[in-house]
C-alpha positions as CSV (number, residue, x, y, z in Angstrom):
1,M,105.4,104.6,74.6
2,T,109.0,104.7,75.8
3,D,109.0,108.5,75.9
4,E,105.8,108.4,77.9
5,L,107.4,106.1,80.5
6,E,110.5,108.3,80.7
7,T,108.5,111.4,81.4
8,T,106.1,109.8,83.9
9,G,108.8,108.2,86.0
10,A,108.1,105.0,88.0
11,L,105.3,102.7,87.0
12,C,102.2,103.5,89.0
13,C,99.2,101.3,88.8
14,P,97.0,99.4,91.3
15,P,97.5,95.6,91.8
16,L,95.9,93.7,89.0
17,A,93.7,91.8,91.4
18,E,92.3,95.0,93.0
19,E,90.9,96.7,90.0
20,P,91.1,96.4,86.2
21,L,93.9,98.5,84.6
22,D,92.9,101.4,82.5
23,A,94.4,101.6,79.0
24,E,97.2,103.9,80.0
25,A,98.3,101.9,83.0
26,A,98.2,98.7,81.0
27,A,100.3,100.2,78.3
28,R,102.9,101.4,80.8
29,L,103.0,98.0,82.5
30,A,103.3,96.2,79.2
31,T,106.3,98.4,78.2
32,V,108.1,97.6,81.5
33,L,107.3,93.9,81.2
34,G,108.2,93.9,77.5
35,A,111.7,95.2,78.4
36,L,112.2,92.2,80.6
37,A,110.7,89.7,78.1
38,D,113.9,89.5,76.1
39,P,116.2,86.8,77.4
40,V,119.4,89.0,77.0
41,R,117.7,91.9,78.8
42,L,116.5,89.6,81.5
43,R,120.1,88.3,82.0
44,I,121.5,91.8,82.0
45,F,118.9,92.9,84.6
46,S,119.7,89.8,86.7
47,I,123.5,90.5,86.6
48,I,123.0,94.1,87.6
49,A,120.6,93.2,90.3
50,S,122.8,90.5,91.8
51,Q,125.9,92.7,91.8
52,G,124.2,95.9,93.0
53,E,126.1,98.0,90.4
54,T,127.8,96.8,87.2
55,C,129.9,98.4,84.5
56,S,128.8,97.9,80.9
57,C,132.3,96.5,80.3
58,N,131.6,93.7,82.7
59,L,128.5,92.5,80.7
60,E,130.3,91.6,77.5
61,G,131.9,88.4,78.8
62,P,129.0,86.8,80.6
63,L,126.6,87.6,77.7
64,A,129.0,86.9,74.8
65,R,127.6,90.0,73.1
66,S,129.3,93.1,71.6
67,Q,129.3,96.4,73.4
68,P,126.8,98.0,70.8
69,T,124.4,95.1,71.5
70,I,124.7,95.5,75.3
71,S,124.2,99.3,74.9
72,H,121.0,98.6,72.9
73,H,119.6,96.3,75.6
74,T,120.7,98.5,78.6
75,S,119.0,101.5,76.8
76,R,115.8,99.5,76.6
77,L,116.0,98.6,80.3
78,A,116.7,102.2,81.2
79,A,113.9,103.5,79.1
80,A,111.5,101.2,81.0
81,G,112.8,102.7,84.2
82,L,114.3,99.4,85.4
83,I,117.9,100.4,85.6
84,A,119.7,103.8,85.9
85,G,123.2,104.6,84.6
86,E,126.0,106.9,85.5
87,R,128.8,107.6,83.1
88,R,132.2,107.2,84.7
89,G,135.0,107.9,82.2
90,R,134.1,106.1,79.0
91,W,131.8,103.4,80.6
92,M,128.3,103.4,82.0
93,W,127.7,101.9,85.4
94,W,124.3,100.5,85.9
95,R,122.1,99.8,89.0
96,V,118.6,98.6,89.4
97,V,115.9,101.1,90.2
98,P,114.2,99.6,93.3
99,E,111.1,101.8,93.1
100,Q,110.3,100.4,89.6
101,V,110.9,96.8,90.8
102,Q,108.6,97.4,93.7
103,A,105.9,98.9,91.5
104,I,106.0,95.8,89.3
105,T,105.8,93.6,92.3
106,T,102.8,95.6,93.6
107,A,101.1,95.5,90.2
108,L,101.4,91.7,89.9
109,R,100.4,91.0,93.5
110,V,97.5,88.5,93.6
111,P,95.9,87.6,96.9
112,G,96.8,84.0,97.9
113,A,99.8,83.8,95.6
114,H,102.7,83.8,97.9
115,G,105.2,82.0,95.8
116,V,103.9,78.6,96.7
117,A,102.2,76.5,94.1
118,T,98.7,75.4,95.0
119,P,97.6,71.9,94.2
120,V,95.3,71.5,91.2
């Protein structure tokens, strides 16, 4: 599944409320959301998103994780198309892929859900 996402590029599927996802689109979306479902990866994504660009070396301290562990998690995020890296010297510098984040936002858009809880 990861290889398929890497070759197809950004996630592309209609909003869930517009039409049901076909099996392929559902699998791609599940791969992307699965990458964010891990607490460490979600924190990494949050750190990178909040800083615009982050060196892998700057993730060890806040996460209290070893470099191999961080490398594993950033690889999963990159395979899902959520972050992109650039090697500078011995370190990778990561940034969020805005097109992928927009695609997720579009896919999860539900009419009437504007971030405000509705009374039950």
